[in-house]
C-alpha positions as CSV (number, residue, x, y, z in Angstrom):
1,H,-10.0,41.1,-93.9
2,G,-9.6,37.8,-91.6
3,E,-13.7,37.7,-91.5
4,I,-15.9,35.7,-92.7
5,K,-19.6,35.8,-93.7
6,I,-22.0,33.4,-93.4
7,N,-25.3,32.8,-95.8
8,T,-28.0,30.5,-94.1
9,D,-30.8,29.1,-95.3
10,R,-33.2,26.5,-95.5
11,A,-35.3,23.7,-97.2
12,A,-38.7,22.4,-96.3
13,R,-41.6,21.0,-98.1
14,G,-44.4,22.0,-96.1
15,N,-44.7,24.0,-92.9
16,P,-43.8,21.7,-90.6
17,R,-42.2,19.3,-93.1
18,K,-39.2,17.2,-93.7
19,G,-36.6,20.1,-94.1
20,G,-33.1,20.3,-94.2
21,I,-30.6,23.6,-93.7
22,G,-27.1,25.0,-95.4
23,C,-24.4,27.5,-95.3
24,I,-22.2,29.0,-97.0
25,F,-18.8,30.8,-95.7
26,R,-16.8,33.4,-97.6
27,D,-14.2,35.5,-96.6
28,S,-14.0,38.9,-97.1
29,E,-13.1,38.9,-100.5
30,G,-16.2,36.8,-101.5
31,K,-13.9,33.4,-101.9
32,I,-16.2,30.5,-100.5
33,L,-13.9,28.9,-98.0
34,G,-16.4,25.8,-97.0
35,S,-20.1,25.0,-97.2
36,F,-22.7,22.4,-95.0
37,A,-25.7,21.0,-95.3
38,Q,-28.0,19.5,-92.9
39,G,-31.4,17.3,-93.0
40,L,-33.3,17.9,-89.8
41,G,-36.4,15.6,-90.1
42,L,-39.7,17.4,-89.3
43,V,-39.4,20.8,-88.7
44,S,-41.2,24.1,-89.1
45,N,-39.8,26.8,-91.8
46,Y,-38.8,29.0,-88.4
47,T,-37.0,26.5,-86.7
48,A,-35.3,25.2,-89.6
49,E,-34.2,29.2,-90.1
50,C,-33.1,29.2,-86.5
51,K,-31.1,26.3,-86.9
52,A,-29.7,27.2,-89.9
53,I,-28.0,31.0,-88.3
54,I,-26.9,28.7,-85.3
55,K,-25.4,25.8,-86.8
56,G,-23.5,28.4,-89.3
57,V,-21.9,30.5,-86.2
58,D,-20.6,27.3,-84.1
59,L,-19.1,26.0,-87.2
60,V,-17.3,29.5,-88.0
61,A,-16.2,29.8,-84.3
62,S,-15.2,25.9,-84.4
63,N,-12.9,27.1,-87.1
64,G,-11.2,29.8,-85.3
65,W,-13.2,32.3,-87.5
66,L,-14.1,35.9,-87.2
67,I,-17.5,36.5,-87.4
68,A,-18.7,39.5,-89.9
69,W,-22.1,39.0,-90.3
70,A,-24.9,36.6,-91.4
71,E,-26.9,36.3,-93.6
72,S,-30.1,34.8,-93.7
73,D,-33.3,35.4,-95.8
74,S,-35.8,35.4,-92.9
75,K,-36.6,38.5,-91.3
76,A,-38.4,36.4,-88.7
77,A,-35.4,34.7,-87.8
78,V,-32.8,38.0,-87.7
79,V,-35.3,39.6,-85.3
80,V,-35.1,37.0,-82.7
81,F,-31.0,36.2,-82.7
82,H,-31.1,40.1,-82.8
83,S,-33.7,40.4,-79.1
84,D,-31.8,37.3,-77.6
85,N,-35.4,36.0,-77.6
86,I,-34.4,32.7,-79.2
87,P,-37.1,30.3,-79.1
88,W,-36.8,27.4,-75.9
89,I,-36.9,24.8,-78.0
90,L,-33.5,26.1,-79.6
91,K,-32.2,28.1,-76.0
92,A,-29.4,24.8,-75.6
93,E,-28.2,24.8,-79.2
94,W,-28.1,29.0,-79.4
95,A,-26.1,28.6,-75.6
96,N,-23.4,26.0,-77.2
97,A,-22.5,28.2,-80.0
98,K,-22.3,31.2,-78.5
99,R,-19.8,29.5,-76.1
100,S,-17.0,28.2,-78.5
101,I,-17.2,31.8,-79.9
102,Q,-16.4,33.7,-76.8
């Protein structure tokens, strides 16, 4: 109870091309608590997947929720966050998101 599940995804019309991200936030019973969508402009699929996870964590923290887990359909993005080997272009965004949950 009190934990949140973040479902994230991205959409892009090519690689790289114009893209966007989205997140859905659910409680432990599956009730939708909120959602978020944002256009990103020119972006690779991989970068968009990582940005979706970062934005989801940041929004959960800014609402004061505890994080149970983040779910993404990108194995490459999940592996990067588990290894804390974030691409340099995203390090500042990830550092800010992590700072907000501490």
